[in-house]
Every structure is written in structure tokens, then in C-alpha cells.
C-alpha positions in Angstrom: 86.0 122.1 84.9 85.7 119.2 87.3 87.6 119.4 90.6 90.7 117.2 90.9 90.3 114.6 93.6 93.6 113.5 94.9 94.4 110.5 97.1 95.6 112.9 99.8 92.2 114.8 99.8 90.3 111.5 100.1 92.5 110.4 103.1 92.0 113.7 104.8 88.3 113.5 104.3 88.1 110.0 105.7 90.2 111.0 108.7 87.9 113.9 109.4 84.9 111.6 109.4 86.7 109.2 111.7 87.6 111.9 114.2 84.0 113.2 114.2 82.6 109.7 114.7 84.7 108.9 117.8 82.5 109.5 120.8 83.7 111.0 124.0 84.0 108.3 126.7 83.2 109.0 130.3 84.2 106.4 132.8 82.1 106.6 136.0 83.5 104.6 138.9 81.9 104.2 142.3 82.2 101.9 145.3 78.6 101.0 146.1 76.1 98.5 144.6 73.7 99.5 141.8 70.6 99.2 144.0 71.5 102.3 146.1 70.6 105.9 145.3 74.2 106.6 144.1 74.3 103.4 142.0 70.9 104.2 140.5 72.1 107.7 139.8 75.1 106.4 137.8 72.8 104.2 135.7 70.3 107.0 135.1 73.2 109.4 134.1 74.4 106.8 131.5 70.9 106.3 130.1 70.1 110.0 129.8 73.5 110.9 128.3 73.2 108.2 125.6 69.6 109.1 124.8 70.4 112.8 124.4 73.9 112.7 123.0 73.8 109.6 120.9 77.0 108.8 119.1 78.6 111.8 120.8 79.2 110.6 124.4 79.4 107.1 125.8 79.2 106.4 129.6 80.9 103.4 131.1 79.7 102.7 134.7 81.9 100.6 137.0 80.0 99.9 140.3 81.0 98.3 143.5 84.7 99.0 143.2 85.0 96.9 140.0 87.4 99.4 138.5 88.9 101.3 141.5 89.1 101.0 145.2 87.8 103.9 147.4 91.4 104.8 148.3 92.6 105.0 144.7 89.7 106.9 143.1 90.7 110.5 143.4 94.3 110.0 142.2 92.9 108.1 139.1 90.5 111.0 138.5 93.3 113.6 138.7 95.2 111.5 136.1 92.0 111.4 133.9 91.9 107.6 134.1 88.3 108.1 135.1 86.1 111.1 134.4 83.3 110.8 137.1 83.3 109.8 140.7 81.0 110.4 143.6 83.1 110.0 146.8 82.0 110.7 150.4 82.8 114.3 151.4 85.2 113.0 154.0 87.5 111.7 151.2 88.3 115.3 150.0 90.1 116.5 153.2 93.5 116.1 151.5 92.4 118.6 148.8 90.3 121.2 150.7 89.5 121.9 154.3 86.3 123.9 153.4 84.2 120.7 153.0 84.6 120.1 156.8 81.7 122.5 157.1 79.4 119.4 156.7 81.1 117.6 159.6 80.6 120.4 162.1 78.3 118.8 164.7 74.7 120.2 165.1 75.5 123.1 162.7 72.5 122.4 160.4 68.9 122.2 161.8 67.8 119.6 159.3 68.0 118.3 155.7 66.1 121.4 154.4 68.8 123.6 155.9 71.5 121.6 154.2 69.7 121.9 150.9 69.4 125.6 151.2 73.0 126.0 152.0 74.2 123.8 149.1 72.1 125.7 146.6 73.3 129.2 147.7 76.5 131.0 146.6 78.7 129.7 149.4 77.6 126.1 149.0 78.2 126.3 145.2 81.6 127.8 145.9 82.6 124.6 147.6 82.1 122.7 144.4 85.0 124.7 143.0 87.2 124.5 146.0 89.5 121.8 144.6 90.0 123.0 141.0 93.7 123.8 141.8 94.1 120.1 142.4 92.4 119.2 139.1 89.0 118.3 140.6 85.8 120.1 139.8 82.6 119.4 141.7 79.4 119.1 139.7 76.7 118.4 142.4 76.1 117.3 146.0 74.4 113.8 146.3 72.8 113.0 149.6 73.3 109.9 151.7 71.5 111.2 154.8 72.0 113.0 158.1 73.8 111.1 160.8 72.3 109.6 163.9 74.1 108.7 167.1 73.9 105.1 168.3 75.4 103.6 171.4 75.2 100.9 174.2 73.5 103.5 176.5 71.0 106.2 175.9 72.4 109.6 174.7 70.1 112.4 175.6 72.6 114.9 176.9 76.2 115.5 175.8 77.5 114.2 179.1 75.8 110.8 178.4 78.6 110.0 175.8 81.5 110.5 178.3 83.8 107.5 178.4 82.4 105.7 175.4 84.4 104.9 172.3 82.8 105.7 168.9 83.8 104.5 165.4 84.5 107.5 163.2 85.4 108.2 159.6 88.8 109.7 158.9 87.9 113.3 159.9 89.7 115.7 162.3 86.4 117.4 163.0 84.6 114.2 164.0 87.5 113.3 166.2 87.2 116.7 167.9 83.5 116.3 168.2 83.7 113.3 170.4 86.6 114.6 172.4 84.5 117.7 173.2 82.0 115.6 175.1 84.5 113.4 176.9 84.3 110.4 174.5 87.1 108.7 172.6 87.0 107.7 168.9 88.6 105.2 166.6 88.9 105.6 162.9 87.8 102.4 161.1 86.7 101.5 157.6 83.0 101.2 157.3 83.4 97.5 156.5 84.8 96.9 160.0 82.1 98.7 161.9 79.8 95.7 162.6 82.7 93.6 163.9 84.0 96.3 166.1 80.6 96.9 167.7 80.1 93.1 168.0 83.4 92.5 169.9 83.1 95.7 171.9 86.1 97.5 170.4 83.8 100.5 170.0 80.5 101.2 171.9 78.9 103.6 169.5 78.8 105.0 166.0 77.3 107.7 163.8 75.5 106.8 160.6 72.4 107.7 158.5 69.4 105.4 158.9 70.2 103.6 155.6 73.6 102.6 156.8 72.3 101.5 160.2 69.7 99.2 158.7 71.5 97.8 155.7 74.5 96.8 157.9 72.3 95.6 160.7 74.0 98.0 163.2 70.7 98.4 165.1 71.0 94.7 166.2 74.1 95.7 168.2 73.1 99.2 169.3 70.2 99.2 171.8 69.9 103.0 171.7 69.8 105.3 168.7 69.4 109.0 169.2 67.8 110.8 166.2 70.3 113.6 166.4 70.6 114.6 162.7 73.9 116.1 163.8 76.1 115.9 160.7 75.9 115.4 156.9 77.0 112.3 155.1 76.9 113.4 151.5 78.8 112.6 148.3 80.1 115.0 145.8 79.9 114.2 142.1 83.2 115.3 140.7 85.1 115.3 137.4 88.6 115.9 136.2 88.6 119.7 135.7 90.8 119.7 132.6 88.5 117.1 131.0 85.3 118.8 132.0 86.3 122.3 130.8 87.7 120.9 127.5 84.4 119.4 126.5 82.6 121.2 123.6 80.3 123.9 125.1 77.2 122.4 123.5 77.9 119.0 125.0 78.8 120.3 128.4 75.6 122.3 128.6 73.6 119.1 128.0 75.6 117.1 130.5 75.1 119.9 133.1 71.3 119.6 132.6 71.5 115.9 133.0 73.5 116.2 136.2 70.8 118.4 137.6 68.1 115.9 136.8 70.0 113.0 138.2 70.9 114.9 141.3 67.2 115.6 142.0 66.4 111.9 141.5 69.3 110.7 143.7 68.4 113.0 146.6 64.7 112.1 146.5 65.7 108.4 146.6 68.1 109.0 149.5 65.4 110.8 151.5 62.8 108.1 150.9 65.3 105.4 151.7 66.3 106.9 155.0 62.6 107.3 156.0 61.9 103.7 155.1 65.0 102.3 156.9 64.2 104.3 160.0 60.8 102.7 160.0 62.3 99.3 159.6 64.7 99.9 162.5 61.7 100.9 164.6 59.7 97.8 163.6 62.7 95.6 164.4 62.3 96.5 168.0 66.0 96.0 168.8 66.7 99.6 169.5 65.0 102.4 171.4 64.8 105.5 169.1 65.4 108.6 171.2 63.9 111.8 169.9 65.5 114.9 171.3 63.4 117.8 172.6 64.2 121.3 171.3 65.9 122.1 174.6 68.0 118.9 174.5 69.0 119.5 170.9 70.1 123.1 171.8 72.2 121.7 174.7 74.0 119.5 172.2 74.5 122.4 169.8 75.9 124.6 172.6 78.2 121.8 173.7 79.6 121.6 170.2 80.1 125.3 169.4 83.8 125.1 170.6 84.3 122.6 167.8 82.9 125.1 165.2 85.3 127.7 166.6 88.2 125.3 166.5 87.8 124.7 162.7 86.4 128.1 161.7 89.7 129.4 160.4 90.4 126.3 158.3 86.9 126.2 156.8 86.4 129.9 156.4 84.4 132.2 158.8 82.3 133.3 155.8 81.3 129.7 155.0 80.4 128.9 158.7 78.3 132.1 158.9 76.5 131.3 155.7 75.6 127.9 157.1 74.3 129.4 160.3 72.2 131.9 158.3 70.2 129.2 156.6 69.1 128.0 160.0 68.1 131.4 161.2 66.0 132.0 158.1 64.2 128.8 158.7 63.5 129.7 162.3 62.0 133.0 161.3 59.7 131.6 158.7 
């Protein structure tokens, strides 16, 4: 006996095919150009996803604030209007105080120490610190360690007294400069060159890539290679969206995130080395290399700032960060 095929069964079958054929769309918005490590990372993520999950996931990349401004990104993510962002860690202060660990001055010895911390339990814990606000961290993407630049040489903490520095919107960084007798002014990065040019501020803190790309070295005769703070991004998604993905798809995406993160961080390290060399060759700034004793003097001068924010960040997180330094020193 042949099965009876009704119009309703045909409609249901077609609807099922249609549902299965609709790919998951991931909108990835960021505020930098595509020729940066972050921009390249977004493009690489799109390519790998569409190679490995063809027809299942489509990634739309919106670079250089073409979809959202920096100030609007996170609220759009929380509303699931976009599904991936990679904002600067300073942008998350509204949602968690724990990420202030990366602003604590002279806490980490070097980039290797930062990497060790981010890969260990307490560092990974920070990726989940905003889930109550609908934000899940997927990875840390490097931009570089910060260097101090100014209109006079900064070898000792007291050398900064009386100067005004441009800072990001960060309570920790504001306290950092107050601790050494300097003042600070919160300004958007786009206004830094003009503020240095007209003397509104006398100094700044930036990774080498920012210093060279924005020509800040042409206005700052002295740059101290301090490596005193971390200017990273966090790749984040809407937590409801991310955890609602089919497990088989999410596993593939997590593997791709790991690959892209490695690529982005390698690019960032290479770029900062290259830009440091370009600054040196330009000859407009004296690059000051701190001795071990001079660096320890800066660290000791900044310890009160660590203590000031320890309760907000979490004593266990601060201790974990210090531990990665001690392990390195004992190797």
C-alpha cells in the first residue's frame, strides 16, 4: 500500500528543509582598520568559519566603525544586534572591576608573564566575569605593553612629578599618575596627537604600534621603555547567543578562535617590535631603557596603587598575577 502524501506533509517537509538551510549569521563589528592585527583577525575568523562550516555559519565583518561606534558596541552586543566584538579591556569597567588587573602599573614583568597569567585558571576566569551582564569572553587579543612618553626623560618615578598625561577612562590609570605626583586627563585616542601638539598634555602611555602609527614620537622627545601596563582586547560574544549554538558548531568555532588568537597575538608582537625599530630609526625620540634597579623602583612606587584596587579586583587575582612573575624569576 502506497503512503498517502498530503499537502500538509509536503509543506512541513519543505519548511523543515528551509529551516535547516538557513545559516547562523555572526556579525563581527570592530573599530579599527583591516590592516591591523585585530582587523586581520576578524577577516581570518570569517574565512576559517566559512571554510569549515559551509552553509551552516556566515560571518559578516564590519571594520572601522562602519556598523557601530566604540561607545555603542557593548550595548548592541548585549541586545544581540551583533554577536562578536573585540573591545579594549578598559571598555569593560562598567561590567566588571576584575579586568583592572591589567591596568595595575608594573605588575607584570613582561609579555611572557601576561601570557602565562591569561592561560592559567585565574586568567581564564576573567573571561567569564561578565556573564551576568550577558557578555562572555572568548579570548584575549594583544595590542601590546604600554610605554611612557613625555617631554622630559622619565627614569625615576619622581621625574614625572608635575606633568600632565593623557589617559584612557580608567580609575587605576588615574591613580597611577597621581601616585607619582603627576596629573592626568582622560581623552579619546583620536585627540591625543592634538593635545600633545598644543601642550594640553605633556605625556602619554601607549604601545609602540600606537606611538608610531599616530606619529606621537614626533611630539615626545623621550620614550621610556617601561612595559608597565597591558593594552589588550577581549574577544566577546553575547552569552545567550553563544551558549545557544549547537554544540557541534560551537566546538568548531572555539577551535577557530584559538587559531585566530594565536595569529593575532603573533602579529601584534611582530608589529610592536617593528614599530619600536621605526621609532628608533626616526631619531626624534630618545628611547630610555630602565635598569633592573630602576624598574624595581617604579614597581615599589606603584605598589600602593595595587593595594588601593586589590579589594575591587580580588586579592586572589592579584596574587595569581604576582605568582607568574616569581615563577619566571626562579627559572
